[in-house]
C-alpha positions as CSV (number, residue, x, y, z in Angstrom):
1,M,101.2,84.9,125.4
2,T,98.3,82.5,125.2
3,W,96.1,82.0,122.2
4,W,93.1,83.8,123.7
5,E,95.3,86.7,124.6
6,A,96.4,86.9,121.0
7,V,92.7,87.0,120.0
8,V,92.1,89.9,122.3
9,L,95.2,91.8,121.0
10,G,94.2,91.1,117.4
11,L,90.8,92.6,118.1
12,V,92.3,95.6,119.8
13,Q,94.7,96.2,116.8
14,G,91.9,95.8,114.3
15,L,89.5,98.1,116.2
16,T,92.0,100.9,116.9
17,E,94.5,101.0,114.0
18,F,92.4,103.3,111.8
19,L,90.8,105.4,114.5
20,P,92.7,108.5,115.7
21,I,93.3,106.9,119.1
22,S,96.6,105.1,118.7
23,S,96.6,101.3,118.2
24,S,100.1,101.0,119.6
25,A,99.1,102.7,122.8
26,H,96.1,100.3,123.2
27,L,98.3,97.2,122.6
28,R,100.8,98.5,125.1
29,I,98.1,99.1,127.7
30,V,95.9,96.1,127.1
31,G,98.9,93.8,126.8
32,E,99.9,94.6,130.4
33,L,96.4,94.2,131.7
34,L,96.2,90.6,130.4
35,P,97.0,87.7,132.7
36,T,100.6,87.4,131.4
37,G,101.0,91.1,132.3
38,T,103.7,92.0,129.8
39,D,104.2,94.5,127.1
40,P,103.7,92.6,123.8
41,G,106.5,94.6,122.3
42,A,107.2,96.8,119.3
43,A,107.8,93.8,117.0
44,F,104.5,92.2,117.8
45,T,102.8,95.6,117.3
46,A,104.5,96.1,113.9
47,V,103.7,92.6,112.6
48,T,100.0,92.7,113.6
49,Q,99.8,96.0,111.7
50,I,100.5,93.9,108.5
51,G,97.1,92.5,109.1
52,T,95.3,95.8,109.2
53,E,97.3,97.2,106.3
54,S,96.4,94.2,104.3
55,A,92.8,95.2,104.9
56,V,93.7,98.7,103.5
57,L,95.1,97.0,100.4
58,L,91.9,95.0,99.9
59,Y,89.5,97.9,100.6
60,F,91.4,100.4,98.4
61,R,92.5,97.9,95.8
62,R,90.8,99.8,92.9
63,D,92.3,103.1,94.0
64,I,95.7,101.6,94.5
65,A,95.6,100.0,91.0
66,K,94.5,103.2,89.4
67,I,97.3,105.2,91.1
68,C,99.9,102.6,90.1
69,V,98.8,102.5,86.5
70,A,98.6,106.3,86.2
71,W,102.1,106.6,87.8
72,W,103.6,104.1,85.3
73,R,102.0,105.8,82.4
74,A,103.4,109.2,83.5
75,L,106.8,107.8,84.3
76,T,107.2,106.2,80.9
77,G,106.3,109.4,79.1
78,Q,102.8,108.6,77.9
79,H,101.6,112.0,79.2
80,G,104.7,113.8,77.8
81,A,108.4,113.5,77.7
82,G,109.2,116.4,80.0
83,W,110.0,115.9,83.7
84,R,106.8,117.7,84.8
85,A,104.7,115.3,82.8
86,R,106.6,112.3,84.2
87,M,105.9,113.7,87.7
88,G,102.2,113.6,87.0
89,A,101.5,117.2,86.1
90,A,98.6,116.1,83.9
91,D,97.2,113.3,86.1
92,P,96.4,113.7,89.9
93,D,96.6,109.9,90.3
94,A,100.1,109.8,89.1
95,R,101.0,112.7,91.4
96,M,99.4,110.8,94.3
97,A,101.9,108.0,93.8
98,W,104.8,110.4,94.1
99,W,103.3,112.2,97.1
100,I,102.8,108.9,98.9
101,A,106.5,108.0,98.3
102,L,107.7,111.4,99.4
103,G,105.4,111.4,102.5
104,S,106.8,108.0,103.5
105,V,110.4,109.2,103.8
106,P,110.1,110.9,107.2
107,I,108.8,107.9,109.1
108,V,111.4,105.6,107.5
109,V,114.3,107.9,108.3
110,L,113.1,108.7,111.8
111,G,112.1,105.1,112.5
112,L,115.7,104.0,111.7
113,L,117.3,106.8,113.7
114,F,115.1,106.2,116.8
115,E,114.7,102.5,116.6
116,D,116.1,101.8,120.1
117,S,113.9,104.5,121.6
118,I,110.8,103.2,119.9
119,K,111.4,99.8,121.4
120,G,112.3,101.2,124.8
121,P,111.7,104.6,126.4
122,F,109.0,105.7,124.0
123,R,106.8,102.9,125.4
124,N,106.8,104.4,128.9
125,L,103.1,104.6,129.9
126,F,103.5,108.0,131.5
127,L,104.7,109.2,128.1
128,V,101.8,107.4,126.4
129,A,99.3,109.0,128.6
130,M,100.7,112.4,128.0
131,T,100.7,112.0,124.2
132,L,97.1,110.6,124.3
133,A,95.9,113.7,126.1
134,G,98.1,116.2,124.4
135,F,97.4,115.1,120.8
136,A,93.7,114.8,121.6
137,L,93.6,118.5,122.2
138,V,95.5,119.2,119.0
139,L,93.1,117.0,117.0
140,G,90.1,118.7,118.6
141,W,91.5,122.2,117.8
142,A,92.3,121.1,114.2
143,D,88.8,119.8,113.7
144,R,87.3,123.1,114.8
145,R,89.8,125.3,113.0
146,G,90.2,123.5,109.7
147,T,88.3,124.9,106.6
148,K,87.6,121.4,105.3
149,E,87.6,122.6,101.7
150,R,90.4,120.8,99.9
151,G,90.2,117.5,98.1
152,L,93.0,114.9,97.6
153,E,93.6,116.2,94.0
154,T,95.0,119.4,95.5
155,I,97.8,117.9,97.4
156,T,101.2,119.5,96.8
157,W,104.7,118.2,97.5
158,R,105.0,120.6,100.5
159,H,101.8,119.1,101.9
160,A,103.0,115.6,101.2
161,V,106.1,116.3,103.3
162,L,104.0,117.8,106.1
163,F,101.7,114.8,106.1
164,G,104.8,112.6,106.2
165,F,106.2,114.3,109.3
166,A,102.8,114.2,111.0
167,Q,102.6,110.4,110.4
168,A,106.1,110.0,111.8
169,L,104.9,111.4,115.1
170,A,103.2,108.0,115.6
171,L,106.6,106.4,116.3
172,V,105.7,107.5,119.9
173,P,102.8,105.3,121.1
174,G,99.8,107.4,122.0
175,V,100.1,109.9,119.1
176,S,98.3,107.8,116.6
177,R,99.5,107.4,113.0
178,S,96.0,108.1,111.6
179,G,95.5,110.8,114.2
180,G,98.7,112.7,113.3
181,T,98.0,112.5,109.6
182,I,94.3,113.5,109.9
183,T,95.2,116.4,112.2
184,A,97.7,117.7,109.6
185,G,95.2,117.3,106.9
186,L,92.6,119.3,108.8
187,L,95.1,122.1,109.6
188,L,96.0,122.2,105.9
189,G,92.3,122.7,105.0
190,Y,91.4,119.2,103.7
191,T,88.0,117.7,104.3
192,R,87.6,115.1,107.0
193,S,87.0,112.4,104.3
194,A,90.1,113.4,102.3
195,A,92.4,113.5,105.3
196,A,91.2,110.1,106.4
197,R,91.5,108.5,103.0
198,Y,95.0,109.9,102.5
199,S,96.0,108.6,106.0
200,F,95.1,105.1,104.8
201,L,97.1,105.4,101.6
202,L,100.1,107.0,103.1
203,A,100.4,104.3,105.7
204,I,100.7,101.4,103.3
205,P,104.5,101.6,102.5
206,A,105.5,102.7,106.0
207,V,103.5,100.2,108.0
208,L,104.0,97.2,105.6
209,G,107.7,98.0,105.4
210,S,108.0,98.2,109.2
211,G,106.0,95.0,109.7
212,V,108.1,93.0,107.2
213,Q,111.3,94.4,108.6
214,Q,110.3,93.5,112.2
215,L,109.2,90.1,111.0
216,V,112.5,89.3,109.3
217,T,114.8,90.7,112.0
218,S,112.7,89.2,114.9
219,L,111.9,85.8,113.4
220,D,114.4,84.0,115.6
221,D,113.2,85.9,118.7
222,F,109.5,84.9,118.6
223,G,108.7,82.5,121.4
224,T,111.8,83.2,123.4
225,A,111.5,84.3,127.1
226,G,109.4,87.4,127.3
227,T,108.2,87.5,123.6
228,P,105.1,86.2,121.9
229,S,105.4,83.1,119.8
230,L,105.2,83.3,116.0
231,G,102.0,81.3,116.1
232,V,100.0,83.6,118.4
233,T,101.4,86.6,116.5
234,V,100.1,85.2,113.2
235,L,96.7,84.6,114.8
236,A,96.5,88.1,116.1
237,T,97.5,89.4,112.7
238,L,94.7,87.5,110.9
239,I,92.1,88.7,113.4
240,A,93.4,92.3,113.0
241,F,92.9,92.0,109.2
242,V,89.2,90.9,109.4
243,V,88.3,93.4,112.1
244,G,90.3,96.2,110.5
245,Y,88.5,95.8,107.2
246,L,85.1,96.3,108.9
247,V,86.4,99.3,110.8
248,I,87.6,101.0,107.6
249,I,84.0,100.8,106.2
250,A,82.5,102.2,109.3
251,F,85.1,104.9,109.9
252,L,84.9,106.4,106.4
253,K,81.1,106.6,106.8
254,I,81.4,108.2,110.2
255,V,83.8,111.0,109.2
256,E,81.6,112.1,106.4
257,S,78.8,113.0,108.8
258,Y,80.4,113.6,112.2
259,S,83.2,115.4,113.9
260,Y,86.3,113.9,115.6
261,Q,85.2,115.2,119.0
262,P,84.1,111.8,120.4
263,F,87.7,110.5,119.7
264,V,89.1,113.6,121.5
265,V,87.0,112.9,124.6
266,Y,87.9,109.2,124.5
267,R,91.7,109.9,124.3
268,I,91.6,112.2,127.2
269,A,89.5,109.8,129.3
270,L,91.9,106.9,128.4
271,A,94.9,109.0,129.4
272,A,93.3,109.7,132.8
273,V,92.5,106.0,133.3
274,V,96.1,105.1,132.5
275,V,97.5,107.6,134.9
276,V,95.2,106.4,137.7
277,L,96.2,102.8,137.0
278,L,99.9,103.8,137.0
279,L,99.6,105.6,140.3
280,A,97.7,102.7,141.8
281,G,100.4,100.3,140.8
282,V,98.1,98.3,138.5
283,L,100.3,99.2,135.5
284,E,104.1,99.6,135.4
285,P,105.5,102.5,133.4
286,M,107.9,100.3,131.4
287,G,106.0,97.0,131.7
288,A,105.9,94.2,134.2
289,S,108.8,92.5,132.5
290,A,111.1,95.5,132.7
């Protein structure tokens, strides 16, 4: 991977991570269309997501600090000595910390169980096209059907688990982590803004954890035959951070006023383009290096 290709992929990661259109699918597709013509790989994808999640930490720094402080106060018994008080019964911010932790369990467990499939078969572009189109229809249906009445303060442990499993669907490129979480939120009756904000917060432990784990385990592999070097990966990550921060600002403003239907149309159109390129031999289902 060249330096300018890393710039392109960093832009793609930053532009698509927070939109319900699947950043991993876009990296998979765009990576093969670049001159080197190879799948950048699950490790590259996970590490560049550190950049976009760092943008989340910066943008939501006050919310995150408020949640952490409230959680600590509840845990140490400042709201009462009973277990309900320590679980945040009297403080929605303290409960949010527990719900984020609970909602992170599914993607961690399933990510470890299906690690080999995530790096291999799940990256098949025919599967990516199918998930892009299929979950576009689910998102569109949820956006029309959802009552959009609930705020984040009403999240329960059951909803936290459902959000977590919805996020875990993004282990398959094309589903979209934010898309899965937002779809679940809409079906559960949350407002578009609440579902979007919770998708950002819920992603922090899972995506940062995955990125750090991939960085540690793949450190010796960067730059070997068929893999991006550590230098271009860091460059792409930095670009993803800057672009991702700007996208967060724009996306939260958009969802407060508009529906998700444009994203539904885009996903279906992209799926159709991918299938055409596959049938024409421009793209290879498992990548040119496979």
